[in-house]
C-alpha positions in Angstrom: 13.3 -50.0 3.1 12.3 -53.6 2.8 8.6 -53.2 2.6 6.7 -50.2 1.3 3.7 -48.8 3.2 0.5 -48.6 1.2 1.0 -44.8 0.9 4.5 -45.0 -0.5 3.6 -48.0 -2.6 1.1 -45.9 -4.5 3.6 -43.0 -4.5 6.3 -45.1 -6.1 3.9 -46.0 -8.9 3.5 -42.4 -10.1 5.5 -41.3 -13.1 7.4 -38.3 -11.6 9.2 -37.8 -14.8 6.1 -36.4 -16.4 5.3 -32.7 -16.4 4.6 -31.1 -13.0 1.0 -30.6 -13.9 0.6 -34.2 -15.0 2.3 -35.5 -11.9 0.1 -33.3 -9.7 -3.0 -34.8 -11.3 -1.7 -38.3 -10.5 -1.0 -37.3 -6.9 -4.5 -35.8 -6.6 -6.2 -39.0 -7.9 -4.1 -41.7 -6.3 -2.2 -40.4 -3.3 -4.2 -37.7 -1.6 -7.1 -40.0 -0.9 -4.8 -41.9 1.4 -3.7 -38.9 3.4 -6.0 -39.1 6.4 -6.1 -41.1 9.6 -6.7 -44.7 8.6 -5.2 -44.5 5.1 -7.9 -46.7 3.6 -8.4 -44.5 0.5 -11.8 -43.2 1.5 -11.1 -40.0 -0.3 -11.5 -37.5 2.5 -10.4 -34.0 1.3 -7.2 -32.6 2.6 -7.8 -29.7 5.0 -5.9 -27.7 7.6 -7.0 -30.3 10.2 -5.8 -33.4 8.3 -3.4 -35.3 10.6 -1.3 -38.2 9.4 -0.2 -41.3 11.4 3.3 -40.9 12.9 4.6 -43.8 10.8 3.4 -42.1 7.6 5.0 -38.8 8.6 8.4 -40.3 9.1 8.2 -42.3 5.9 7.4 -39.2 3.9 10.1 -37.1 5.4 12.7 -39.8 5.2 12.0 -41.5 1.9 10.8 -38.8 -0.4 12.1 -35.5 -1.8 10.4 -32.2 -1.2 10.2 -31.2 -4.9 8.7 -34.4 -6.2 6.5 -35.0 -3.1 5.6 -31.4 -2.2 1.9 -32.2 -1.3 3.0 -35.1 1.0 5.6 -32.9 2.7 3.1 -30.1 3.4 0.6 -32.4 5.0 3.4 -34.3 6.9 4.9 -31.1 8.4 1.5 -29.9 9.3 0.8 -33.1 11.1 4.1 -33.1 12.9 3.9 -29.5 14.1 0.1 -29.3 14.7 0.8 -28.2 18.3 3.5 -25.5 17.8 3.8 -25.1 21.6 5.8 -28.3 21.6 8.3 -28.2 18.8 12.0 -28.1 18.4 12.8 -24.8 16.5 16.1 -25.8 14.8 14.7 -29.1 13.4 11.4 -27.5 12.3 12.9 -24.5 10.4 15.5 -26.8 8.8 12.7 -29.1 7.4 10.5 -26.1 6.4 13.4 -24.4 4.6 14.3 -27.6 2.8 10.7 -27.9 1.5 10.1 -24.3 0.5 13.5 -23.7 -1.1 12.5 -25.9 -4.0 8.9 -26.9 -3.9 6.4 -27.6 -6.7 3.7 -25.0 -6.8 1.3 -27.2 -8.7 1.3 -29.7 -5.8 1.0 -27.0 -3.2 -2.2 -25.8 -4.9 -3.6 -29.3 -4.6 -3.7 -28.8 -0.8 -4.3 -25.0 -0.5 -5.7 -25.1 3.1 -2.8 -27.2 4.3 -0.2 -25.0 2.6 -1.8 -21.9 4.1 -1.7 -23.6 7.5 2.0 -24.4 7.1 3.1 -20.9 6.3 0.9 -19.6 9.2 2.7 -22.1 11.5 6.1 -20.8 10.4 5.1 -17.3 11.3 3.5 -18.3 14.6 6.5 -20.5 15.6 9.0 -17.7 15.0 6.9 -15.3 17.1 6.7 -17.8 20.0 10.4 -17.8 20.3 10.5 -14.0 19.7 12.6 -14.3 16.5 10.3 -13.3 13.6 13.3 -12.8 11.4 13.6 -16.6 11.2 10.4 -16.8 9.2 11.4 -14.3 6.5 13.5 -16.6 4.3 11.0 -19.5 4.1 8.1 -17.2 3.7 9.8 -15.4 0.8 10.6 -18.8 -0.8 6.9 -19.8 -0.4 5.7 -16.5 -2.0 8.1 -16.5 -4.9 7.7 -20.2 -5.7 3.9 -20.0 -5.9 4.0 -18.8 -9.5 6.6 -18.5 -12.2 6.1 -14.8 -12.8 5.7 -14.1 -9.0 2.5 -12.3 -9.8 0.0 -14.6 -7.9 -1.1 -13.8 -4.4 -0.1 -16.6 -2.1 -0.9 -17.4 1.5 2.7 -16.3 2.3 2.6 -12.7 0.9 0.8 -10.9 3.7 2.6 -12.9 6.3 6.0 -12.0 4.9 5.4 -8.2 5.0 3.8 -8.5 8.5 6.7 -10.4 9.8 9.1 -8.0 8.2 7.5 -5.2 10.1 7.7 -7.2 13.4 11.4 -7.8 12.9 12.2 -4.4 11.3 14.1 -6.3 8.6 12.9 -5.2 5.2 15.2 -6.8 2.6 13.1 -9.9 2.0 9.9 -7.9 1.8 11.4 -5.5 -0.7 12.4 -8.4 -2.9 8.7 -9.5 -3.0 7.3 -6.0 -3.3 9.0 -5.4 -6.6 6.6 -7.8 -8.3 3.1 -6.4 -9.0 0.2 -8.8 -8.2 -2.1 -9.5 -11.1 -3.8 -12.8 -10.0 -6.0 -13.5 -7.0 -7.7 -16.8 -6.6 -9.7 -17.6 -3.5 -9.4 -21.3 -4.2 -5.6 -21.1 -3.5 -5.8 -20.6 0.2 -6.0 -16.8 0.2 -8.7 -14.4 1.2 -9.8 -10.8 0.3 -8.2 -9.6 3.6 -4.9 -11.1 2.6 -4.9 -8.9 -0.5 -5.6 -5.8 1.7 -3.1 -6.7 4.3 -0.3 -7.3 1.8 -0.6 -3.9 0.2 -1.3 -2.1 3.4 1.7 -3.6 5.3 3.8 -3.2 2.2 3.0 0.5 2.1 4.1 0.7 5.8 7.5 -0.7 4.8 7.9 1.7 1.9 7.0 4.6 4.1 9.6 3.5 6.6 12.1 3.6 3.8 10.9 7.0 2.6 9.7 5.5 -0.8 6.6 7.7 -0.6 5.5 7.5 -4.2 5.3 3.7 -4.2 3.7 3.6 -0.8 1.0 5.8 -2.1 0.4 3.4 -5.0 0.0 0.5 -2.5 -2.4 2.5 -0.2 -4.5 3.5 -3.3 -4.9 -0.2 -4.1 -6.3 -0.8 -0.6 -8.5 2.3 -0.6 -9.9 1.4 -4.1 -10.7 -2.2 -3.3 -14.3 -3.1 -3.7 -16.5 -2.7 -0.6 -18.2 -5.9 0.6 -21.9 -5.5 1.2 -21.6 -1.8 2.1 -18.9 -2.5 4.8 -15.8 -0.4 4.7 -12.7 -2.4 5.9 -10.8 -0.9 8.8 -7.7 -1.2 6.6 -9.3 0.9 3.9 -10.1 3.7 6.4 -6.5 3.4 7.7 -5.2 3.6 4.2 -7.3 6.8 3.6 -5.7 8.5 6.6 -2.2 7.7 5.4 -3.0 8.8 1.9 -3.9 12.3 3.2 -0.6 12.6 4.9 1.4 11.2 1.9 -0.3 13.6 -0.5 0.8 16.5 1.7 4.4 15.2 1.9 4.7 14.5 -1.8 2.6 17.3 -3.4 1.7 19.7 -0.7 -2.0 19.3 -1.3 -4.7 16.7 -1.5 -4.9 14.3 -4.4 -7.8 13.7 -6.8 -10.3 11.1 -5.7 -9.9 7.9 -7.8 -12.9 7.2 -10.0 -12.9 3.5 -9.0 -13.2 4.0 -5.2 -16.5 3.0 -3.6 -18.7 5.9 -2.7 -19.6 4.2 0.5 -15.9 3.6 1.5 -15.1 7.2 0.6 -18.0 8.6 2.7 -17.1 6.5 5.7 -13.4 7.3 5.5 -14.0 11.0 5.3 -16.3 10.9 8.3 -13.8 9.0 10.5 -10.7 10.8 9.3 -11.9 14.3 10.2 -8.7 15.2 12.3 -6.7 14.5 9.2 -9.0 16.6 7.0 -8.5 19.6 9.4 -4.7 19.1 9.2 -4.8 19.0 5.4 -7.0 22.2 5.3 -4.5 24.0 7.6 -1.6 22.8 5.5 -3.1 24.0 2.2 -3.9 27.4 3.8 -0.2 28.1 4.1 -0.3 30.0 7.5 2.2 28.4 9.9 0.5 29.7 13.0 -2.8 28.2 12.0 -1.2 24.9 11.1 0.6 24.9 14.5 -2.7 25.6 16.3 -4.6 22.8 14.4 -1.7 20.4 15.0 -2.0 21.0 18.7 -5.7 20.0 18.5 -5.3 16.8 16.3 -1.9 15.4 17.2 -3.2 13.2 20.0 -5.6 11.5 17.6 -3.0 11.0 15.0 -0.6 9.6 17.6 -3.3 7.0 18.7 -3.5 5.9 15.0 0.3 5.3 15.0 0.8 8.0 12.3 2.7 10.6 14.3 6.1 9.9 12.5 4.5 10.4 9.1 2.6 13.5 10.4 5.9 15.0 11.5 7.1 14.5 7.9 4.1 16.5 6.9 5.2 19.4 9.1 8.7 19.2 7.7 7.3 19.2 4.2 5.3 22.3 5.1 8.6 24.1 6.0 10.1 22.9 2.7 7.2 24.1 0.6 7.3 27.6 2.2 11.1 27.8 1.5 10.7 26.7 -2.1 7.8 29.2 -2.6 10.3 32.1 -1.9 11.8 31.6 -5.4 8.6 33.0 -6.9 9.5 36.4 -5.4 13.3 36.4 -4.9 16.4 35.5 -6.7 18.5 36.1 -3.6 17.3 36.5 -0.1 19.1 36.8 3.3 19.0 33.6 5.4 17.8 35.7 8.4 14.7 36.7 6.3 14.0 33.0 5.6 14.5 32.0 9.3 12.0 34.7 10.4 9.3 33.0 8.2 10.3 29.4 8.8 8.3 28.1 11.8 9.3 24.8 13.2 5.9 23.9 14.6 7.0 21.0 16.9 10.3 22.5 17.8 12.2 19.3 17.1 13.3 19.8 13.5 16.6 21.1 12.2 17.3 24.8 12.1 16.7 26.8 8.9 20.2 26.7 7.7 20.6 22.9 8.2 17.2 22.3 6.6 18.2 24.3 3.5 21.5 22.4 3.3 19.7 19.1 3.4 17.2 20.2 0.7 20.1 21.3 -1.6 22.0 18.1 -1.0 19.0 15.9 -1.6 18.1 17.7 -4.8 14.9 19.2 -3.3 16.0 22.8 -3.8 18.0 24.3 -6.7 19.9 27.0 -4.7 23.2 27.8 -3.0 24.3 29.5 0.2 27.0 32.1 0.2 28.4 34.6 2.7 28.2 38.4 2.1 31.7 39.7 2.7 30.4 43.2 3.7 28.4 42.2 6.7 29.1 38.4 7.0 25.4 37.6 6.4 24.4 34.4 4.7 22.6 34.7 1.4 20.3 32.1 -0.2 20.6 32.3 -4.0 18.0 30.4 -6.1 19.3 28.7 -9.2 17.3 27.8 -12.3 17.6 24.1 -12.9 19.0 23.3 -16.3 17.2 20.8 -18.5 19.0 17.5 -18.8 18.9 15.0 -21.6 16.7 12.9 -19.4 14.2 15.8 -18.9 14.1 16.4 -22.7 13.5 12.7 -23.3 10.7 12.7 -20.8 9.1 15.8 -22.3 9.3 14.2 -25.8 7.6 11.0 -24.5 4.8 13.1 -22.9 4.3 15.0 -26.2 4.1 11.8 -28.2 1.6 10.4 -25.7 -0.5 13.5 -25.9 -0.4 13.4 -29.7 -1.6 9.8 -29.7 -4.4 10.6 -27.3 -5.5 13.5 -29.5 -5.5 11.2 -32.6 -7.6 8.6 -30.7 -10.0 11.4 -29.5 -10.4 12.7 -33.1 -11.1 9.2 -34.4 -13.6 8.6 -31.6 -15.3 11.9 -32.5 -15.6 10.9 -36.1 -17.1 7.5 -35.2 -19.6 9.1 -32.7 -20.5 11.7 -35.2 -21.4 9.1 -37.8 -23.3 6.8 -35.3 -27.0 6.4 -35.4 -27.4 7.3 -31.7 -25.7 10.7 -32.3 -27.7 11.5 -35.4 -30.9 10.7 -33.5 -30.0 13.0 -30.6 -29.0 15.7 -33.0 -32.4 15.5 -34.7 -34.1 16.0 -31.3 -32.6 19.4 -30.9 -29.8 20.7 -28.6 -31.9 21.0 -25.4 -33.3 17.5 -25.5 -30.0 15.9 -26.4 -27.9 17.9 -23.9 -30.2 17.6 -20.9 -30.9 13.9 -21.4 -27.4 12.7 -21.7 -24.8 15.1 -20.2 -23.8 14.0 -16.7 -24.5 10.4 -17.2 -22.4 9.4 -20.2 -19.9 12.2 -19.7 -19.1 11.8 -16.0 -16.1 14.0 -15.3 -14.6 14.2 -11.8 -14.3 17.8 -10.6 -11.1 19.2 -9.2 -12.6 19.5 -5.8 -13.2 15.7 -5.4 -10.2 14.6 -3.4 -9.2 11.7 -1.2 -6.9 11.5 1.8 -5.1 9.0 3.9 -4.9 6.7 6.8 -7.3 6.4 9.7 -7.4 5.0 13.2 -10.3 4.4 15.5 -13.8 5.6 14.5 -14.8 6.5 18.1 -11.8 8.7 18.7 -12.4 10.7 15.5 -16.1 11.2 16.2 -15.2 12.4 19.6 -12.8 14.8 18.1 -15.5 16.3 15.9 -17.5 17.0 19.0 -14.7 18.3 21.2 -12.3 20.2 18.9 -11.9 23.6 20.5 -11.0 25.7 17.4 -13.8 28.3 17.7 -14.6 27.7 14.0 -17.2 26.0 11.9 -16.3 24.6 8.5 -18.9 24.7 5.9 -18.3 23.5 2.3 -18.9 26.0 -0.4 -18.3 23.7 -3.4 -15.4 23.7 -5.8 -13.0 22.8 -3.0 -13.5 26.0 -1.0 -14.2 26.2 2.7 -15.7 29.1 4.7 -14.4 29.5 8.3 -16.3 31.5 10.9 -14.5 32.7 13.9 -11.4 34.2 12.3 -11.1 37.8 11.2 -9.9 38.6 7.7 -6.2 38.5 8.6 -6.7 35.1 10.3 -8.7 33.5 7.4 -8.0 29.8 7.4 -7.9 29.8 3.6 -6.0 33.0 3.0 -5.0 34.0 -0.5 -1.5 35.0 0.4 0.0 31.6 -0.5 -2.6 29.3 -2.1 0.0 26.8 -3.5 3.6 26.2 -2.9 
C-alpha cells in the first residue's frame, strides 16, 4: 500500500503492543471518531446504523488483522452486509468466522450496538438461506470470547440457543450452557429480554435432552426474574407452566414457591396456567381414572402451548410413581396385578412389562422380574438398594452441613439474646413482643405455597376456566388442601388412598 488513508494512518500510529485495554482506549479516542461517512473526525458515536465508505471497508478487511482491529472489523462487516438480502453466503461466513474465532472483547465492547447488530445479522443470514446450523459456530465463538470466564451475558447468548433450537443441533449450545452467567450489563448491547430468552430457550434444549433437573434451574431463573412495572413477561408465564410439568416428572408433586419470585408474576402465572394446575391436582390425587378424565379436558390447551411432549412425560411419570409405590406394600407381586392397576392414559406408551424393564435398566426402580415355574407367571420382586460409598459420603456432607448450620443458628441466638432490641422487647412482655414482630421479621413460607410451570396464551386458559366441563368446583381450604364438589366419596379428587408416591 503506497499511501495510507486517513483512517489507517491513525490506526498505524496506535501502539498495539500495549495491553488490550490500553489499545482499546487508544482506538476509542483516535480511531472511532473517524468511523462514519465523511471520516472527518467529527466524533459521531458508533451505532448499529453506522455505515463506512466502500474504500474504508476494503482497506480494513485487507490491511488489518481481526484481533488487533476488532472494532474496525465489526463496523466494516456491518457496513458491507447492511442489506443481508444481497450477500454472498460463503464469503460472508468466512469473514465472520475469521473475526469471531479470535477477536478482542475489549474492542467489541467499545462498539456494543454494532457488535449486537453483527451477531443478529449472522443469525438472520443463516435463516434466509434456511441453514441456521451455519450460525452456531460463529455465535458460540462470539459468546465465549466476550469474557475470559465466559460468565458475562453477550448479545450472542440468546441467539445461539435460539438457533440451536431451530436447527435441532445442540452441541454448541451445551458448550455454552455449562457456564453460569453472573454478569449482566445493559451497556454491552444486551437487554433484559436477552437474559430471559437465553435461560428459557436453554431450558428447552435441556428438556429435549431429558436433563430435567438443570432445565428446572434455568426455568426458575426466568420465573424469579424481577417484574418490570407490574408487567409479567410472557416468557415468565411460559416458564411457570413448564415448571409445573417438570416438578411432576421429577418429584411427582409441586415444588415450593421460591421466596424471591414477584407476587405479581406469581399471581398472573397462576391465573393463566389454570389447565396446568388442574392437571397437577389430578396427578397428586393418585387416581388414574380422574387423571385421564382431566387430561381429556386440558390436553388441547397444553398442545396449543407446545408442551404436549413434556405433558406426555408427566403421564409416564405418573405410571412410574404408581409402580414404585407398590414397594410400600409388597416385597413380591405378580406382574398381572401390576398391569391391572397400571393405566396407560393416552394409550401410546409401552406395556407394563416393558415399562418396568426400562425403569430397572435406567436405575429408576430397584427390582427384578422372574418367572414362577409353577404357573409360568411373571413376578416383580422389589430389592432394597444397598448404600454405596458415594451415598455415605453424601450423607456425611449433609450431616456436616447441618452441624454447621446449627452452630451458626446457636451463635445468632446468643447475639440476638444479648442485643438491645431483644432485651427491650422482652421487657414489654410476651404478648406485645410476639404480636408486634412475628410474621414480619420471621417470614416463613408455608408448605402449601407452591409454584408450577410453563404457560401459553392467556386467552385460551381463561376460556378454559369458563368452559371446562368437569362438573366440579375447586375451592381452596388452606394448607394446600382442595375441596371438590360433584364427586362422591369414592371419586374424591384428593383421595387419601395414595397421597404421595
